[in-house]
C-alpha positions as CSV (number, residue, x, y, z in Angstrom):
1,M,14.6,5.1,-19.3
2,Y,15.7,5.4,-15.6
3,Y,13.9,3.4,-12.8
4,L,14.2,3.9,-9.1
5,K,12.6,1.5,-6.6
6,S,11.9,1.9,-2.9
7,E,10.4,-0.5,-0.5
8,A,8.4,-0.2,2.7
9,A,6.3,-2.6,4.8
10,F,3.5,-2.6,7.2
11,D,1.6,-5.2,9.4
12,S,-2.1,-5.3,9.4
13,A,-5.3,-7.6,9.7
14,H,-8.0,-8.1,7.1
15,F,-10.4,-10.6,5.9
16,L,-12.1,-11.2,2.5
17,S,-15.9,-10.7,2.7
18,G,-17.7,-13.2,0.5
19,Y,-14.7,-15.5,0.1
20,D,-15.2,-19.2,0.4
21,G,-11.9,-20.3,2.0
22,K,-9.6,-19.5,5.0
23,C,-9.2,-15.9,4.0
24,K,-12.9,-15.2,4.9
25,N,-11.6,-15.2,8.5
26,L,-9.8,-12.3,10.2
27,H,-6.0,-12.9,9.7
28,G,-2.9,-10.8,9.4
29,H,0.1,-10.1,7.0
30,R,3.4,-8.4,6.9
31,W,2.7,-6.5,3.6
32,R,5.8,-5.5,1.7
33,V,5.3,-2.7,-0.9
34,V,7.9,-2.1,-3.7
35,A,7.3,1.2,-5.7
36,E,9.1,1.8,-8.9
37,I,9.2,5.2,-10.6
38,K,10.6,6.1,-14.0
39,S,12.1,9.0,-15.8
40,E,13.6,9.6,-19.3
41,T,16.0,12.3,-17.9
42,L,18.0,13.1,-15.0
43,S,17.8,16.3,-12.9
44,N,20.1,19.2,-13.5
45,E,19.2,20.9,-10.2
46,K,22.0,21.5,-7.9
47,Q,21.0,19.1,-5.1
48,T,19.6,16.3,-7.3
49,R,22.0,16.8,-10.3
50,G,22.5,13.4,-11.9
51,M,19.5,11.8,-10.2
52,V,15.8,11.0,-11.2
53,I,14.9,12.3,-7.7
54,D,16.3,12.1,-4.3
55,F,15.7,8.6,-3.1
56,S,14.6,10.0,0.3
57,D,11.6,11.7,-1.3
58,L,10.2,8.4,-2.6
59,K,11.2,6.5,0.5
60,S,9.5,9.0,2.8
61,A,6.2,9.1,0.7
62,L,6.0,5.3,0.6
63,K,6.9,5.0,4.3
64,S,4.2,7.6,5.1
65,I,1.5,5.6,3.2
66,C,2.5,2.4,4.9
67,D,2.7,3.9,8.3
68,E,-0.9,5.0,8.1
69,L,-1.8,1.3,7.6
70,D,0.6,-0.2,10.1
71,H,-0.9,-2.3,12.9
72,S,-4.5,-1.7,11.8
73,F,-7.5,-3.7,10.9
74,I,-8.3,-2.9,7.2
75,Y,-11.9,-3.8,6.1
76,E,-14.0,-3.2,3.0
77,E,-16.7,-0.7,3.3
78,G,-20.0,-2.3,4.0
79,S,-18.5,-5.7,5.0
80,L,-19.0,-5.4,8.7
81,K,-22.1,-4.8,10.8
82,P,-22.3,-1.3,12.4
83,K,-22.4,-2.9,15.8
84,T,-19.2,-4.8,15.1
85,I,-17.4,-1.6,14.1
86,E,-18.8,0.2,17.1
87,A,-17.5,-2.6,19.4
88,L,-14.1,-2.6,17.8
89,K,-13.9,1.2,18.2
90,E,-14.9,0.9,21.8
91,E,-11.8,-1.4,22.3
92,D,-9.8,1.4,20.7
93,F,-8.7,-0.8,17.7
94,K,-7.2,1.1,14.7
95,L,-9.8,0.5,12.0
96,I,-9.3,1.6,8.4
97,S,-12.2,1.2,5.9
98,V,-11.4,1.0,2.2
99,P,-13.7,1.2,-0.8
100,F,-12.4,-2.0,-2.2
101,R,-11.8,-5.6,-1.2
102,P,-8.5,-5.6,0.6
103,T,-6.5,-7.9,-1.7
104,A,-2.8,-7.6,-2.9
105,E,-4.1,-6.6,-6.3
106,N,-6.3,-3.8,-5.0
107,F,-3.6,-2.5,-2.7
108,A,-1.1,-2.4,-5.5
109,K,-3.5,-0.1,-7.5
110,H,-4.3,1.9,-4.4
111,F,-0.7,2.6,-3.6
112,F,0.1,3.3,-7.3
113,D,-2.7,6.0,-7.3
114,L,-1.6,7.5,-4.0
115,L,2.0,7.9,-5.2
116,V,0.7,9.3,-8.5
117,N,-1.4,11.8,-6.5
118,K,1.8,12.8,-4.6
119,G,3.4,13.7,-7.9
120,F,5.6,10.7,-8.7
121,N,5.9,9.2,-12.1
122,V,5.1,5.7,-11.1
123,N,5.8,2.7,-13.3
124,R,4.6,0.0,-11.1
125,V,3.9,-1.1,-7.5
126,E,4.3,-4.6,-6.3
127,V,2.7,-5.7,-3.1
128,F,3.8,-8.9,-1.3
129,E,1.1,-10.5,0.8
130,T,3.6,-13.3,1.8
131,P,7.2,-13.7,1.0
132,N,6.3,-15.8,-2.1
133,N,3.0,-14.2,-3.4
134,S,2.7,-10.8,-4.8
135,A,0.5,-8.6,-7.1
136,T,1.6,-5.8,-9.4
137,Y,0.0,-2.9,-10.8
138,G,1.7,-0.7,-13.4
139,V,1.5,1.1,-16.7
């Protein structure tokens, strides 16, 4: 089995609704995302002969996903009052609502699914919330 990895990062703010601790407050992270794809064979196509895929394809897809989230405030749907959202929008903040609690674990599965939907044979995605703490989702 062959494995390829690519990495991208983004900065964002979030909070954990219903959490009893420091993370219930708005705070930020430099999220690091490491995606690993797999293949049992190598390509025979002219451009990619001897490769699983061109690294730039995986790198570009992962960067695109992370760029959409960069310098945003990510929040769980239903966790903020409509007036709060309205006020933040009036200030022209970049808000991203997600249908899950924005944890490293949920982000790992989210990125995994997004890459699968883009056609990659994903083995695992690891999301670092801090340099020393990460969560992984894989097959």
